[in-house]
N, C-alpha and C positions, 0 to 999 in steps of 0.2 A: 596869703600871698594873693597879688588878684591878677583877677582871668589872665592879662596883656603877659604875666610874668610868667604866666603856670603857659600861657600857650610857648609862648619862645624855649622854651623847655620845650614845649611837644615837638616838636616845628626841627629842633635841633637832632631828636629822632628818630623821629620819621626819613631824616636826611642824613642822619649818621646810620640808621639798621642800612639805608636804601643803598647804600655806595656800598660800607659793608659786606650788602649779599652782593651784589655782582662785580665788586674788584675781582678778577680771575690772579689769584696766585701760590704759587705752584702748579699752573697747570690748568684749577681746575677753580670756579666760585663756589656761594655757599647754592648759587641752585642746583652745582650738581650736587655738591657733594648731601644737602637734606635736604630740598629740591621744595615741599608745598610748603614747609617748612621755614621756607624767608619771606614769602610772601603772610604768613603766618605773626612774623615777627614783625615786616612792618601796620600788615591792618592793627593788631596791634598797636603798635603807637601813633595808627589813627585815631587810635581810638580814646586815646588819652586828649585827644583836643574834644572832646564831650563836652568839659563843663564851659569849655570856651564860646562852645557853638550852638549851646544848648538853647538861644534863644532861635535861631533860627531852624532847630533840629524841632523846638516844644515841647523841649524834653524837663520837669521840675532837676533844680539843683537838685538836688538828691541824687536821681532817678541819672544825670551825670554822671554828679562823681561817682554810684560803684560802678558805674561804664568804662569811667578810666579808673577803676580802683582790679576793674576785670586783666583791661589795658597792659595797668604793673605790671598785675600777679604772673598772666601765660609774658611780659614781658620775663621778668625771673627766671621763667618755666624753663624759656630760650637759654636763657645765658646760660644754664647750668643745664643742662640736654646736650648743646651745640656751640655755643659758643668756647666752654671752657677746655671742654674732648681736647679742641684745637687753637690753646691757649697762645703757644711759641710767633703763629703768626702772625704777620703785622697789621692784618689784619676785622683780628678780634680786637684788637684797641681799639679801634670805632666803634665793633658795636658794639659793648662794653660801654665807652661812650655813650652810646644809642637807649640799648637799654637800663641803665642805671638816668637816662636825665630824662627815657619816658616814669621812668619810677618813681624818682622825685617830682613831673609835671601829676601822677596823678596825688601822690603826699598830700602835693601841697594843694590842690585844687579848691579853689568858692564850691562851696554845697556838704562839703567832708561835718554830718553827725553831728552833732555833741555828746563825748559820752556822758558818763551819770558823775564822774567828775568836775561837766565842763558846767559851762552853765553858757549856754546863745544872748545870744547878743541882739 
């Protein structure tokens, strides 16, 4: 996937998570329920932008991909620990879309090292 495509998925992740943690449902929002972990999720979504911003951040392609991968893994953990227990709420759908978009952006980002059965071109 191109940098442009990966960036769009990252932006979707950031926007969806920012809205999901801020919208109040049943008299509370994620900032009240999970506190700082909501900010960690947004920061992880921003980290998935690293491959798209690597020239501005002066990162190698592999380092940018690693940063995005850590962001994607943190989003997966956030979903399991904090979204899944409240899956019946409407904002959980938006958080799920955000976490999935961030993980997909990290998975498809350029800079991923070639595996043992792949040939780098």
